[in-house]
mmCIF file as Biopython writes it, N, C-alpha, C and O atoms, coordinates in Angstrom:
data_model
#
loop_
_atom_site.group_PDB
_atom_site.id
_atom_site.type_symbol
_atom_site.label_atom_id
_atom_site.label_alt_id
_atom_site.label_comp_id
_atom_site.label_asym_id
_atom_site.label_entity_id
_atom_site.label_seq_id
_atom_site.pdbx_PDB_ins_code
_atom_site.Cartn_x
_atom_site.Cartn_y
_atom_site.Cartn_z
_atom_site.occupancy
_atom_site.B_iso_or_equiv
_atom_site.auth_seq_id
_atom_site.auth_asym_id
_atom_site.pdbx_PDB_model_num
ATOM 1   N N  . UNK A ? 1  ? 6.622  -43.827 -3.629 1.0 0.0 1  A 1 
ATOM 2   C CA . UNK A ? 1  ? 7.271  -43.918 -2.335 1.0 0.0 1  A 1 
ATOM 3   C C  . UNK A ? 1  ? 7.297  -42.526 -1.696 1.0 0.0 1  A 1 
ATOM 4   O O  . UNK A ? 1  ? 7.611  -41.539 -2.361 1.0 0.0 1  A 1 
ATOM 5   N N  . UNK A ? 2  ? 6.971  -42.456 -0.430 1.0 0.0 2  A 1 
ATOM 6   C CA . UNK A ? 2  ? 6.953  -41.181 0.270  1.0 0.0 2  A 1 
ATOM 7   C C  . UNK A ? 2  ? 8.253  -40.982 1.024  1.0 0.0 2  A 1 
ATOM 8   O O  . UNK A ? 2  ? 9.062  -41.905 1.129  1.0 0.0 2  A 1 
ATOM 9   N N  . UNK A ? 3  ? 8.461  -39.769 1.557  1.0 0.0 3  A 1 
ATOM 10  C CA . UNK A ? 3  ? 9.661  -39.474 2.316  1.0 0.0 3  A 1 
ATOM 11  C C  . UNK A ? 3  ? 9.586  -39.920 3.767  1.0 0.0 3  A 1 
ATOM 12  O O  . UNK A ? 3  ? 10.541 -39.737 4.522  1.0 0.0 3  A 1 
ATOM 13  N N  . UNK A ? 4  ? 8.463  -40.501 4.162  1.0 0.0 4  A 1 
ATOM 14  C CA . UNK A ? 4  ? 8.283  -40.945 5.538  1.0 0.0 4  A 1 
ATOM 15  C C  . UNK A ? 4  ? 8.797  -42.374 5.683  1.0 0.0 4  A 1 
ATOM 16  O O  . UNK A ? 4  ? 8.395  -43.247 4.914  1.0 0.0 4  A 1 
ATOM 17  N N  . UNK A ? 5  ? 9.679  -42.634 6.654  1.0 0.0 5  A 1 
ATOM 18  C CA . UNK A ? 5  ? 10.204 -43.988 6.812  1.0 0.0 5  A 1 
ATOM 19  C C  . UNK A ? 5  ? 9.107  -44.966 7.223  1.0 0.0 5  A 1 
ATOM 20  O O  . UNK A ? 5  ? 8.183  -44.606 7.952  1.0 0.0 5  A 1 
ATOM 21  N N  . UNK A ? 6  ? 9.220  -46.197 6.750  1.0 0.0 6  A 1 
ATOM 22  C CA . UNK A ? 6  ? 8.237  -47.225 7.086  1.0 0.0 6  A 1 
ATOM 23  C C  . UNK A ? 6  ? 8.474  -47.718 8.509  1.0 0.0 6  A 1 
ATOM 24  O O  . UNK A ? 6  ? 9.611  -47.801 8.974  1.0 0.0 6  A 1 
ATOM 25  N N  . UNK A ? 7  ? 7.390  -48.039 9.181  1.0 0.0 7  A 1 
ATOM 26  C CA . UNK A ? 7  ? 7.468  -48.568 10.542 1.0 0.0 7  A 1 
ATOM 27  C C  . UNK A ? 7  ? 6.886  -49.968 10.545 1.0 0.0 7  A 1 
ATOM 28  O O  . UNK A ? 7  ? 6.003  -50.277 9.745  1.0 0.0 7  A 1 
ATOM 29  N N  . UNK A ? 8  ? 7.374  -50.819 11.437 1.0 0.0 8  A 1 
ATOM 30  C CA . UNK A ? 8  ? 6.861  -52.190 11.491 1.0 0.0 8  A 1 
ATOM 31  C C  . UNK A ? 8  ? 5.360  -52.265 11.758 1.0 0.0 8  A 1 
ATOM 32  O O  . UNK A ? 8  ? 4.693  -53.184 11.284 1.0 0.0 8  A 1 
ATOM 33  N N  . UNK A ? 9  ? 4.824  -51.303 12.515 1.0 0.0 9  A 1 
ATOM 34  C CA . UNK A ? 9  ? 3.401  -51.357 12.831 1.0 0.0 9  A 1 
ATOM 35  C C  . UNK A ? 9  ? 2.541  -50.679 11.764 1.0 0.0 9  A 1 
ATOM 36  O O  . UNK A ? 9  ? 1.324  -50.587 11.925 1.0 0.0 9  A 1 
ATOM 37  N N  . UNK A ? 10 ? 3.155  -50.201 10.672 1.0 0.0 10 A 1 
ATOM 38  C CA . UNK A ? 10 ? 2.413  -49.626 9.566  1.0 0.0 10 A 1 
ATOM 39  C C  . UNK A ? 10 ? 2.096  -48.153 9.706  1.0 0.0 10 A 1 
ATOM 40  O O  . UNK A ? 10 ? 1.580  -47.545 8.768  1.0 0.0 10 A 1 
ATOM 41  N N  . UNK A ? 11 ? 2.395  -47.552 10.876 1.0 0.0 11 A 1 
ATOM 42  C CA . UNK A ? 11 ? 2.110  -46.122 11.045 1.0 0.0 11 A 1 
ATOM 43  C C  . UNK A ? 11 ? 3.196  -45.298 10.375 1.0 0.0 11 A 1 
ATOM 44  O O  . UNK A ? 11 ? 4.355  -45.710 10.323 1.0 0.0 11 A 1 
ATOM 45  N N  . UNK A ? 12 ? 2.823  -44.142 9.868  1.0 0.0 12 A 1 
ATOM 46  C CA . UNK A ? 12 ? 3.771  -43.311 9.135  1.0 0.0 12 A 1 
ATOM 47  C C  . UNK A ? 12 ? 4.304  -42.154 9.967  1.0 0.0 12 A 1 
ATOM 48  O O  . UNK A ? 12 ? 5.228  -41.465 9.537  1.0 0.0 12 A 1 
ATOM 49  N N  . UNK A ? 13 ? 3.738  -41.928 11.151 1.0 0.0 13 A 1 
ATOM 50  C CA . UNK A ? 13 ? 4.201  -40.791 11.948 1.0 0.0 13 A 1 
ATOM 51  C C  . UNK A ? 13 ? 5.483  -41.152 12.697 1.0 0.0 13 A 1 
ATOM 52  O O  . UNK A ? 13 ? 5.869  -42.318 12.769 1.0 0.0 13 A 1 
ATOM 53  N N  . UNK A ? 14 ? 6.138  -40.120 13.257 1.0 0.0 14 A 1 
ATOM 54  C CA . UNK A ? 14 ? 7.430  -40.310 13.912 1.0 0.0 14 A 1 
ATOM 55  C C  . UNK A ? 14 ? 7.305  -40.337 15.431 1.0 0.0 14 A 1 
ATOM 56  O O  . UNK A ? 14 ? 8.294  -40.106 16.127 1.0 0.0 14 A 1 
ATOM 57  N N  . UNK A ? 15 ? 6.133  -40.609 15.955 1.0 0.0 15 A 1 
ATOM 58  C CA . UNK A ? 15 ? 5.959  -40.644 17.403 1.0 0.0 15 A 1 
ATOM 59  C C  . UNK A ? 15 ? 6.425  -41.973 17.962 1.0 0.0 15 A 1 
ATOM 60  O O  . UNK A ? 15 ? 6.657  -42.925 17.217 1.0 0.0 15 A 1 
ATOM 61  N N  . UNK A ? 16 ? 6.557  -42.033 19.258 1.0 0.0 16 A 1 
ATOM 62  C CA . UNK A ? 16 ? 7.007  -43.258 19.913 1.0 0.0 16 A 1 
ATOM 63  C C  . UNK A ? 16 ? 5.838  -44.132 20.330 1.0 0.0 16 A 1 
ATOM 64  O O  . UNK A ? 16 ? 6.028  -45.080 21.092 1.0 0.0 16 A 1 
ATOM 65  N N  . UNK A ? 17 ? 4.668  -43.848 19.868 1.0 0.0 17 A 1 
ATOM 66  C CA . UNK A ? 17 ? 3.515  -44.670 20.195 1.0 0.0 17 A 1 
ATOM 67  C C  . UNK A ? 17 ? 3.083  -44.491 21.637 1.0 0.0 17 A 1 
ATOM 68  O O  . UNK A ? 17 ? 2.859  -43.369 22.089 1.0 0.0 17 A 1 
ATOM 69  N N  . UNK A ? 18 ? 2.966  -45.586 22.354 1.0 0.0 18 A 1 
ATOM 70  C CA . UNK A ? 18 ? 2.483  -45.559 23.727 1.0 0.0 18 A 1 
ATOM 71  C C  . UNK A ? 18 ? 3.590  -45.336 24.754 1.0 0.0 18 A 1 
ATOM 72  O O  . UNK A ? 18 ? 3.304  -45.294 25.950 1.0 0.0 18 A 1 
ATOM 73  N N  . UNK A ? 19 ? 4.819  -45.196 24.336 1.0 0.0 19 A 1 
ATOM 74  C CA . UNK A ? 19 ? 5.931  -45.050 25.268 1.0 0.0 19 A 1 
ATOM 75  C C  . UNK A ? 19 ? 5.914  -43.667 25.902 1.0 0.0 19 A 1 
ATOM 76  O O  . UNK A ? 19 ? 5.768  -42.655 25.216 1.0 0.0 19 A 1 
ATOM 77  N N  . UNK A ? 20 ? 6.065  -43.640 27.208 1.0 0.0 20 A 1 
ATOM 78  C CA . UNK A ? 20 ? 6.098  -42.369 27.913 1.0 0.0 20 A 1 
ATOM 79  C C  . UNK A ? 20 ? 7.489  -41.751 27.787 1.0 0.0 20 A 1 
ATOM 80  O O  . UNK A ? 20 ? 8.452  -42.422 27.414 1.0 0.0 20 A 1 
ATOM 81  N N  . UNK A ? 21 ? 7.572  -40.484 28.099 1.0 0.0 21 A 1 
ATOM 82  C CA . UNK A ? 21 ? 8.865  -39.795 28.063 1.0 0.0 21 A 1 
ATOM 83  C C  . UNK A ? 21 ? 9.839  -40.451 29.024 1.0 0.0 21 A 1 
ATOM 84  O O  . UNK A ? 21 ? 11.020 -40.599 28.708 1.0 0.0 21 A 1 
ATOM 85  N N  . UNK A ? 22 ? 9.362  -40.842 30.182 1.0 0.0 22 A 1 
ATOM 86  C CA . UNK A ? 22 ? 10.220 -41.493 31.173 1.0 0.0 22 A 1 
ATOM 87  C C  . UNK A ? 22 ? 10.801 -42.799 30.632 1.0 0.0 22 A 1 
ATOM 88  O O  . UNK A ? 22 ? 11.968 -43.107 30.873 1.0 0.0 22 A 1 
ATOM 89  N N  . UNK A ? 23 ? 9.993  -43.560 29.907 1.0 0.0 23 A 1 
ATOM 90  C CA . UNK A ? 23 ? 10.459 -44.817 29.332 1.0 0.0 23 A 1 
ATOM 91  C C  . UNK A ? 23 ? 11.512 -44.568 28.264 1.0 0.0 23 A 1 
ATOM 92  O O  . UNK A ? 23 ? 12.514 -45.279 28.193 1.0 0.0 23 A 1 
ATOM 93  N N  . UNK A ? 24 ? 11.286 -43.568 27.442 1.0 0.0 24 A 1 
ATOM 94  C CA . UNK A ? 24 ? 12.247 -43.239 26.385 1.0 0.0 24 A 1 
ATOM 95  C C  . UNK A ? 24 ? 13.566 -42.775 26.990 1.0 0.0 24 A 1 
ATOM 96  O O  . UNK A ? 24 ? 14.631 -43.187 26.531 1.0 0.0 24 A 1 
ATOM 97  N N  . UNK A ? 25 ? 13.511 -41.923 28.015 1.0 0.0 25 A 1 
ATOM 98  C CA . UNK A ? 25 ? 14.733 -41.439 28.666 1.0 0.0 25 A 1 
ATOM 99  C C  . UNK A ? 25 ? 15.462 -42.596 29.335 1.0 0.0 25 A 1 
ATOM 100 O O  . UNK A ? 25 ? 16.688 -42.671 29.258 1.0 0.0 25 A 1 
ATOM 101 N N  . UNK A ? 26 ? 14.744 -43.492 29.983 1.0 0.0 26 A 1 
ATOM 102 C CA . UNK A ? 26 ? 15.370 -44.648 30.621 1.0 0.0 26 A 1 
ATOM 103 C C  . UNK A ? 26 ? 16.053 -45.542 29.589 1.0 0.0 26 A 1 
ATOM 104 O O  . UNK A ? 26 ? 17.139 -46.068 29.838 1.0 0.0 26 A 1 
ATOM 105 N N  . UNK A ? 27 ? 15.420 -45.712 28.440 1.0 0.0 27 A 1 
ATOM 106 C CA . UNK A ? 27 ? 16.015 -46.517 27.377 1.0 0.0 27 A 1 
ATOM 107 C C  . UNK A ? 27 ? 17.279 -45.846 26.844 1.0 0.0 27 A 1 
ATOM 108 O O  . UNK A ? 27 ? 18.293 -46.513 26.643 1.0 0.0 27 A 1 
ATOM 109 N N  . UNK A ? 28 ? 17.228 -44.540 26.616 1.0 0.0 28 A 1 
ATOM 110 C CA . UNK A ? 28 ? 18.410 -43.814 26.146 1.0 0.0 28 A 1 
ATOM 111 C C  . UNK A ? 28 ? 19.543 -43.894 27.161 1.0 0.0 28 A 1 
ATOM 112 O O  . UNK A ? 28 ? 20.705 -44.065 26.790 1.0 0.0 28 A 1 
ATOM 113 N N  . UNK A ? 29 ? 19.208 -43.772 28.429 1.0 0.0 29 A 1 
ATOM 114 C CA . UNK A ? 29 ? 20.208 -43.858 29.496 1.0 0.0 29 A 1 
ATOM 115 C C  . UNK A ? 29 ? 20.877 -45.231 29.479 1.0 0.0 29 A 1 
ATOM 116 O O  . UNK A ? 29 ? 22.096 -45.338 29.611 1.0 0.0 29 A 1 
ATOM 117 N N  . UNK A ? 30 ? 20.084 -46.260 29.319 1.0 0.0 30 A 1 
ATOM 118 C CA . UNK A ? 30 ? 20.629 -47.621 29.289 1.0 0.0 30 A 1 
ATOM 119 C C  . UNK A ? 30 ? 21.501 -47.830 28.050 1.0 0.0 30 A 1 
ATOM 120 O O  . UNK A ? 30 ? 22.563 -48.445 28.146 1.0 0.0 30 A 1 
ATOM 121 N N  . UNK A ? 31 ? 21.080 -47.337 26.907 1.0 0.0 31 A 1 
ATOM 122 C CA . UNK A ? 31 ? 21.820 -47.539 25.664 1.0 0.0 31 A 1 
ATOM 123 C C  . UNK A ? 31 ? 23.140 -46.767 25.619 1.0 0.0 31 A 1 
ATOM 124 O O  . UNK A ? 31 ? 24.063 -47.157 24.904 1.0 0.0 31 A 1 
ATOM 125 N N  . UNK A ? 32 ? 23.230 -45.684 26.371 1.0 0.0 32 A 1 
ATOM 126 C CA . UNK A ? 32 ? 24.458 -44.881 26.360 1.0 0.0 32 A 1 
ATOM 127 C C  . UNK A ? 32 ? 25.406 -45.238 27.491 1.0 0.0 32 A 1 
ATOM 128 O O  . UNK A ? 32 ? 26.366 -44.507 27.736 1.0 0.0 32 A 1 
ATOM 129 N N  . UNK A ? 33 ? 25.163 -46.341 28.185 1.0 0.0 33 A 1 
ATOM 130 C CA . UNK A ? 33 ? 25.943 -46.712 29.359 1.0 0.0 33 A 1 
ATOM 131 C C  . UNK A ? 33 ? 27.446 -46.767 29.075 1.0 0.0 33 A 1 
ATOM 132 O O  . UNK A ? 33 ? 28.232 -46.274 29.884 1.0 0.0 33 A 1 
ATOM 133 N N  . UNK A ? 34 ? 27.855 -47.335 27.982 1.0 0.0 34 A 1 
ATOM 134 C CA . UNK A ? 34 ? 29.272 -47.467 27.687 1.0 0.0 34 A 1 
ATOM 135 C C  . UNK A ? 34 ? 29.907 -46.227 27.090 1.0 0.0 34 A 1 
ATOM 136 O O  . UNK A ? 34 ? 31.117 -46.194 26.864 1.0 0.0 34 A 1 
ATOM 137 N N  . UNK A ? 35 ? 29.111 -45.220 26.834 1.0 0.0 35 A 1 
ATOM 138 C CA . UNK A ? 35 ? 29.613 -44.035 26.134 1.0 0.0 35 A 1 
ATOM 139 C C  . UNK A ? 35 ? 29.483 -42.757 26.948 1.0 0.0 35 A 1 
ATOM 140 O O  . UNK A ? 35 ? 29.710 -41.664 26.428 1.0 0.0 35 A 1 
ATOM 141 N N  . UNK A ? 36 ? 29.122 -42.883 28.205 1.0 0.0 36 A 1 
ATOM 142 C CA . UNK A ? 36 ? 28.856 -41.679 29.003 1.0 0.0 36 A 1 
ATOM 143 C C  . UNK A ? 36 ? 30.079 -40.800 29.172 1.0 0.0 36 A 1 
ATOM 144 O O  . UNK A ? 36 ? 29.955 -39.575 29.172 1.0 0.0 36 A 1 
ATOM 145 N N  . UNK A ? 37 ? 31.249 -41.384 29.315 1.0 0.0 37 A 1 
ATOM 146 C CA . UNK A ? 37 ? 32.472 -40.587 29.435 1.0 0.0 37 A 1 
ATOM 147 C C  . UNK A ? 37 ? 32.724 -39.762 28.188 1.0 0.0 37 A 1 
ATOM 148 O O  . UNK A ? 37 ? 33.029 -38.572 28.270 1.0 0.0 37 A 1 
ATOM 149 N N  . UNK A ? 38 ? 32.596 -40.397 27.036 1.0 0.0 38 A 1 
ATOM 150 C CA . UNK A ? 38 ? 32.808 -39.689 25.768 1.0 0.0 38 A 1 
ATOM 151 C C  . UNK A ? 38 ? 31.749 -38.614 25.565 1.0 0.0 38 A 1 
ATOM 152 O O  . UNK A ? 38 ? 32.047 -37.532 25.057 1.0 0.0 38 A 1 
ATOM 153 N N  . UNK A ? 39 ? 30.516 -38.907 25.959 1.0 0.0 39 A 1 
ATOM 154 C CA . UNK A ? 39 ? 29.447 -37.916 25.836 1.0 0.0 39 A 1 
ATOM 155 C C  . UNK A ? 39 ? 29.725 -36.731 26.746 1.0 0.0 39 A 1 
ATOM 156 O O  . UNK A ? 39 ? 29.497 -35.587 26.352 1.0 0.0 39 A 1 
ATOM 157 N N  . UNK A ? 40 ? 30.214 -36.983 27.958 1.0 0.0 40 A 1 
ATOM 158 C CA . UNK A ? 40 ? 30.538 -35.892 28.886 1.0 0.0 40 A 1 
ATOM 159 C C  . UNK A ? 40 ? 31.672 -35.032 28.334 1.0 0.0 40 A 1 
ATOM 160 O O  . UNK A ? 40 ? 31.604 -33.804 28.393 1.0 0.0 40 A 1 
ATOM 161 N N  . UNK A ? 41 ? 32.712 -35.667 27.797 1.0 0.0 41 A 1 
ATOM 162 C CA . UNK A ? 41 ? 33.833 -34.914 27.217 1.0 0.0 41 A 1 
ATOM 163 C C  . UNK A ? 41 ? 33.351 -34.077 26.038 1.0 0.0 41 A 1 
ATOM 164 O O  . UNK A ? 41 ? 33.719 -32.909 25.915 1.0 0.0 41 A 1 
ATOM 165 N N  . UNK A ? 42 ? 32.532 -34.665 25.171 1.0 0.0 42 A 1 
ATOM 166 C CA . UNK A ? 42 ? 32.014 -33.924 24.014 1.0 0.0 42 A 1 
ATOM 167 C C  . UNK A ? 42 ? 31.152 -32.747 24.454 1.0 0.0 42 A 1 
ATOM 168 O O  . UNK A ? 42 ? 31.196 -31.679 23.844 1.0 0.0 42 A 1 
ATOM 169 N N  . UNK A ? 43 ? 30.372 -32.941 25.508 1.0 0.0 43 A 1 
ATOM 170 C CA . UNK A ? 43 ? 29.529 -31.861 26.016 1.0 0.0 43 A 1 
ATOM 171 C C  . UNK A ? 43 ? 30.370 -30.720 26.559 1.0 0.0 43 A 1 
ATOM 172 O O  . UNK A ? 43 ? 30.104 -29.552 26.274 1.0 0.0 43 A 1 
ATOM 173 N N  . UNK A ? 44 ? 31.385 -31.059 27.341 1.0 0.0 44 A 1 
ATOM 174 C CA . UNK A ? 44 ? 32.270 -30.029 27.906 1.0 0.0 44 A 1 
ATOM 175 C C  . UNK A ? 44 ? 33.003 -29.290 26.793 1.0 0.0 44 A 1 
ATOM 176 O O  . UNK A ? 44 ? 33.088 -28.062 26.823 1.0 0.0 44 A 1 
ATOM 177 N N  . UNK A ? 45 ? 33.531 -30.009 25.819 1.0 0.0 45 A 1 
ATOM 178 C CA . UNK A ? 45 ? 34.238 -29.351 24.714 1.0 0.0 45 A 1 
ATOM 179 C C  . UNK A ? 45 ? 33.292 -28.465 23.900 1.0 0.0 45 A 1 
ATOM 180 O O  . UNK A ? 45 ? 33.699 -27.405 23.425 1.0 0.0 45 A 1 
ATOM 181 N N  . UNK A ? 46 ? 32.058 -28.878 23.738 1.0 0.0 46 A 1 
ATOM 182 C CA . UNK A ? 46 ? 31.085 -28.053 23.030 1.0 0.0 46 A 1 
ATOM 183 C C  . UNK A ? 46 ? 30.806 -26.765 23.789 1.0 0.0 46 A 1 
ATOM 184 O O  . UNK A ? 46 ? 30.741 -25.689 23.195 1.0 0.0 46 A 1 
ATOM 185 N N  . UNK A ? 47 ? 30.642 -26.876 25.102 1.0 0.0 47 A 1 
ATOM 186 C CA . UNK A ? 47 ? 30.394 -25.684 25.920 1.0 0.0 47 A 1 
ATOM 187 C C  . UNK A ? 47 ? 31.599 -24.750 25.915 1.0 0.0 47 A 1 
ATOM 188 O O  . UNK A ? 47 ? 31.432 -23.533 25.833 1.0 0.0 47 A 1 
ATOM 189 N N  . UNK A ? 48 ? 32.807 -25.297 26.001 1.0 0.0 48 A 1 
ATOM 190 C CA . UNK A ? 48 ? 34.020 -24.469 25.963 1.0 0.0 48 A 1 
ATOM 191 C C  . UNK A ? 48 ? 34.142 -23.781 24.607 1.0 0.0 48 A 1 
ATOM 192 O O  . UNK A ? 48 ? 34.466 -22.595 24.539 1.0 0.0 48 A 1 
ATOM 193 N N  . UNK A ? 49 ? 33.886 -24.512 23.538 1.0 0.0 49 A 1 
ATOM 194 C CA . UNK A ? 49 ? 33.947 -23.917 22.198 1.0 0.0 49 A 1 
ATOM 195 C C  . UNK A ? 49 ? 32.927 -22.801 22.027 1.0 0.0 49 A 1 
ATOM 196 O O  . UNK A ? 49 ? 33.215 -21.772 21.414 1.0 0.0 49 A 1 
ATOM 197 N N  . UNK A ? 50 ? 31.754 -23.008 22.564 1.0 0.0 50 A 1 
ATOM 198 C CA . UNK A ? 50 ? 30.723 -21.969 22.473 1.0 0.0 50 A 1 
ATOM 199 C C  . UNK A ? 50 ? 31.126 -20.736 23.274 1.0 0.0 50 A 1 
ATOM 200 O O  . UNK A ? 50 ? 30.932 -19.609 22.819 1.0 0.0 50 A 1 
ATOM 201 N N  . UNK A ? 51 ? 31.685 -20.944 24.461 1.0 0.0 51 A 1 
ATOM 202 C CA . UNK A ? 51 ? 32.125 -19.812 25.282 1.0 0.0 51 A 1 
ATOM 203 C C  . UNK A ? 51 ? 33.236 -19.039 24.585 1.0 0.0 51 A 1 
ATOM 204 O O  . UNK A ? 51 ? 33.237 -17.809 24.601 1.0 0.0 51 A 1 
ATOM 205 N N  . UNK A ? 52 ? 34.182 -19.751 23.973 1.0 0.0 52 A 1 
ATOM 206 C CA . UNK A ? 52 ? 35.256 -19.072 23.253 1.0 0.0 52 A 1 
ATOM 207 C C  . UNK A ? 52 ? 34.716 -18.318 22.041 1.0 0.0 52 A 1 
ATOM 208 O O  . UNK A ? 52 ? 35.202 -17.235 21.714 1.0 0.0 52 A 1 
ATOM 209 N N  . UNK A ? 53 ? 33.728 -18.878 21.385 1.0 0.0 53 A 1 
ATOM 210 C CA . UNK A ? 53 ? 33.109 -18.195 20.253 1.0 0.0 53 A 1 
ATOM 211 C C  . UNK A ? 53 ? 32.411 -16.913 20.675 1.0 0.0 53 A 1 
ATOM 212 O O  . UNK A ? 53 ? 32.412 -15.925 19.941 1.0 0.0 53 A 1 
ATOM 213 N N  . UNK A ? 54 ? 31.815 -16.934 21.864 1.0 0.0 54 A 1 
ATOM 214 C CA . UNK A ? 54 ? 31.164 -15.727 22.375 1.0 0.0 54 A 1 
ATOM 215 C C  . UNK A ? 54 ? 32.180 -14.702 22.868 1.0 0.0 54 A 1 
ATOM 216 O O  . UNK A ? 54 ? 31.925 -13.498 22.816 1.0 0.0 54 A 1 
ATOM 217 N N  . UNK A ? 55 ? 33.329 -15.176 23.345 1.0 0.0 55 A 1 
ATOM 218 C CA . UNK A ? 55 ? 34.347 -14.272 23.879 1.0 0.0 55 A 1 
ATOM 219 C C  . UNK A ? 55 ? 35.165 -13.599 22.774 1.0 0.0 55 A 1 
ATOM 220 O O  . UNK A ? 55 ? 35.728 -12.527 22.999 1.0 0.0 55 A 1 
ATOM 221 N N  . UNK A ? 56 ? 35.241 -14.195 21.609 1.0 0.0 56 A 1 
ATOM 222 C CA . UNK A ? 56 ? 36.085 -13.670 20.534 1.0 0.0 56 A 1 
ATOM 223 C C  . UNK A ? 56 ? 35.747 -12.233 20.154 1.0 0.0 56 A 1 
ATOM 224 O O  . UNK A ? 56 ? 36.678 -11.443 19.996 1.0 0.0 56 A 1 
ATOM 225 N N  . UNK A ? 57 ? 34.498 -11.839 19.998 1.0 0.0 57 A 1 
ATOM 226 C CA . UNK A ? 57 ? 34.217 -10.434 19.679 1.0 0.0 57 A 1 
ATOM 227 C C  . UNK A ? 57 ? 34.634 -9.475  20.800 1.0 0.0 57 A 1 
ATOM 228 O O  . UNK A ? 57 ? 35.010 -8.335  20.530 1.0 0.0 57 A 1 
ATOM 229 N N  . UNK A ? 58 ? 34.570 -9.928  22.041 1.0 0.0 58 A 1 
ATOM 230 C CA . UNK A ? 58 ? 34.997 -9.074  23.157 1.0 0.0 58 A 1 
ATOM 231 C C  . UNK A ? 58 ? 36.495 -8.827  23.109 1.0 0.0 58 A 1 
ATOM 232 O O  . UNK A ? 58 ? 36.960 -7.716  23.365 1.0 0.0 58 A 1 
ATOM 233 N N  . UNK A ? 59 ? 37.251 -9.875  22.776 1.0 0.0 59 A 1 
ATOM 234 C CA . UNK A ? 59 ? 38.705 -9.719  22.649 1.0 0.0 59 A 1 
ATOM 235 C C  . UNK A ? 59 ? 39.027 -8.803  21.472 1.0 0.0 59 A 1 
ATOM 236 O O  . UNK A ? 59 ? 39.902 -7.945  21.581 1.0 0.0 59 A 1 
ATOM 237 N N  . UNK A ? 60 ? 38.343 -8.972  20.368 1.0 0.0 60 A 1 
ATOM 238 C CA . UNK A ? 60 ? 38.573 -8.113  19.198 1.0 0.0 60 A 1 
ATOM 239 C C  . UNK A ? 60 ? 38.266 -6.658  19.528 1.0 0.0 60 A 1 
ATOM 240 O O  . UNK A ? 60 ? 38.978 -5.761  19.077 1.0 0.0 60 A 1 
ATOM 241 N N  . UNK A ? 61 ? 37.227 -6.414  20.300 1.0 0.0 61 A 1 
ATOM 242 C CA . UNK A ? 61 ? 36.892 -5.042  20.696 1.0 0.0 61 A 1 
ATOM 243 C C  . UNK A ? 61 ? 38.008 -4.446  21.550 1.0 0.0 61 A 1 
ATOM 244 O O  . UNK A ? 61 ? 38.358 -3.276  21.390 1.0 0.0 61 A 1 
ATOM 245 N N  . UNK A ? 62 ? 38.562 -5.241  22.449 1.0 0.0 62 A 1 
ATOM 246 C CA . UNK A ? 62 ? 39.665 -4.757  23.285 1.0 0.0 62 A 1 
ATOM 247 C C  . UNK A ? 62 ? 40.870 -4.384  22.421 1.0 0.0 62 A 1 
ATOM 248 O O  . UNK A ? 62 ? 41.523 -3.372  22.675 1.0 0.0 62 A 1 
ATOM 249 N N  . UNK A ? 63 ? 41.166 -5.188  21.409 1.0 0.0 63 A 1 
ATOM 250 C CA . UNK A ? 63 ? 42.294 -4.897  20.513 1.0 0.0 63 A 1 
ATOM 251 C C  . UNK A ? 63 ? 42.033 -3.607  19.745 1.0 0.0 63 A 1 
ATOM 252 O O  . UNK A ? 63 ? 42.916 -2.756  19.642 1.0 0.0 63 A 1 
ATOM 253 N N  . UNK A ? 64 ? 40.841 -3.461  19.214 1.0 0.0 64 A 1 
ATOM 254 C CA . UNK A ? 64 ? 40.508 -2.245  18.457 1.0 0.0 64 A 1 
ATOM 255 C C  . UNK A ? 64 ? 40.536 -1.038  19.354 1.0 0.0 64 A 1 
ATOM 256 O O  . UNK A ? 64 ? 41.058 0.006   18.962 1.0 0.0 64 A 1 
ATOM 257 N N  . UNK A ? 65 ? 39.984 -1.148  20.562 1.0 0.0 65 A 1 
ATOM 258 C CA . UNK A ? 65 ? 39.977 -0.015  21.492 1.0 0.0 65 A 1 
ATOM 259 C C  . UNK A ? 65 ? 41.374 0.361   21.962 1.0 0.0 65 A 1 
ATOM 260 O O  . UNK A ? 65 ? 41.619 1.525   22.280 1.0 0.0 65 A 1 
ATOM 261 N N  . UNK A ? 66 ? 42.287 -0.588  22.014 1.0 0.0 66 A 1 
ATOM 262 C CA . UNK A ? 66 ? 43.642 -0.317  22.486 1.0 0.0 66 A 1 
ATOM 263 C C  . UNK A ? 66 ? 44.520 0.288   21.393 1.0 0.0 66 A 1 
ATOM 264 O O  . UNK A ? 66 ? 45.586 0.826   21.694 1.0 0.0 66 A 1 
ATOM 265 N N  . UNK A ? 67 ? 44.101 0.212   20.149 1.0 0.0 67 A 1 
ATOM 266 C CA . UNK A ? 67 ? 44.866 0.756   19.041 1.0 0.0 67 A 1 
ATOM 267 C C  . UNK A ? 67 ? 44.661 2.267   19.007 1.0 0.0 67 A 1 
ATOM 268 O O  . UNK A ? 67 ? 43.527 2.741   19.080 1.0 0.0 67 A 1 
ATOM 269 N N  . UNK A ? 68 ? 45.779 3.045   18.896 1.0 0.0 68 A 1 
ATOM 270 C CA . UNK A ? 68 ? 45.636 4.506   18.810 1.0 0.0 68 A 1 
ATOM 271 C C  . UNK A ? 68 ? 44.811 4.906   17.576 1.0 0.0 68 A 1 
ATOM 272 O O  . UNK A ? 68 ? 44.819 4.207   16.562 1.0 0.0 68 A 1 
ATOM 273 N N  . UNK A ? 69 ? 44.112 6.019   17.675 1.0 0.0 69 A 1 
ATOM 274 C CA . UNK A ? 69 ? 43.179 6.431   16.627 1.0 0.0 69 A 1 
ATOM 275 C C  . UNK A ? 69 ? 43.823 6.633   15.263 1.0 0.0 69 A 1 
ATOM 276 O O  . UNK A ? 69 ? 43.220 6.282   14.249 1.0 0.0 69 A 1 
ATOM 277 N N  . UNK A ? 70 ? 45.022 7.186   15.207 1.0 0.0 70 A 1 
ATOM 278 C CA . UNK A ? 70 ? 45.665 7.456   13.927 1.0 0.0 70 A 1 
ATOM 279 C C  . UNK A ? 70 ? 46.597 6.368   13.475 1.0 0.0 70 A 1 
ATOM 280 O O  . UNK A ? 70 ? 47.200 6.515   12.412 1.0 0.0 70 A 1 
ATOM 281 N N  . UNK A ? 71 ? 46.760 5.285   14.203 1.0 0.0 71 A 1 
ATOM 282 C CA . UNK A ? 71 ? 47.720 4.225   13.854 1.0 0.0 71 A 1 
ATOM 283 C C  . UNK A ? 71 ? 47.215 3.376   12.695 1.0 0.0 71 A 1 
ATOM 284 O O  . UNK A ? 71 ? 46.015 3.160   12.527 1.0 0.0 71 A 1 
ATOM 285 N N  . UNK A ? 72 ? 48.176 2.902   11.902 1.0 0.0 72 A 1 
ATOM 286 C CA . UNK A ? 72 ? 47.824 2.008   10.796 1.0 0.0 72 A 1 
ATOM 287 C C  . UNK A ? 72 ? 48.507 0.694   10.984 1.0 0.0 72 A 1 
ATOM 288 O O  . UNK A ? 72 ? 48.347 -0.208  10.161 1.0 0.0 72 A 1 
#
């Protein structure tokens, strides 16, 4: 048995066959119809989390720079 999943048409590759990118995107859009709100919230929270992760070193630098040189 190989690590490649079996396909109904017998092909072992992971391509979509004759389906165009537009068809695949349209299908994904249709399948996510009931979940678009949750997907939007997850996307926004991911972007906010990433921004906070990027901002954390800047805040730490401000704290270090504000500390007097001889302070412990």
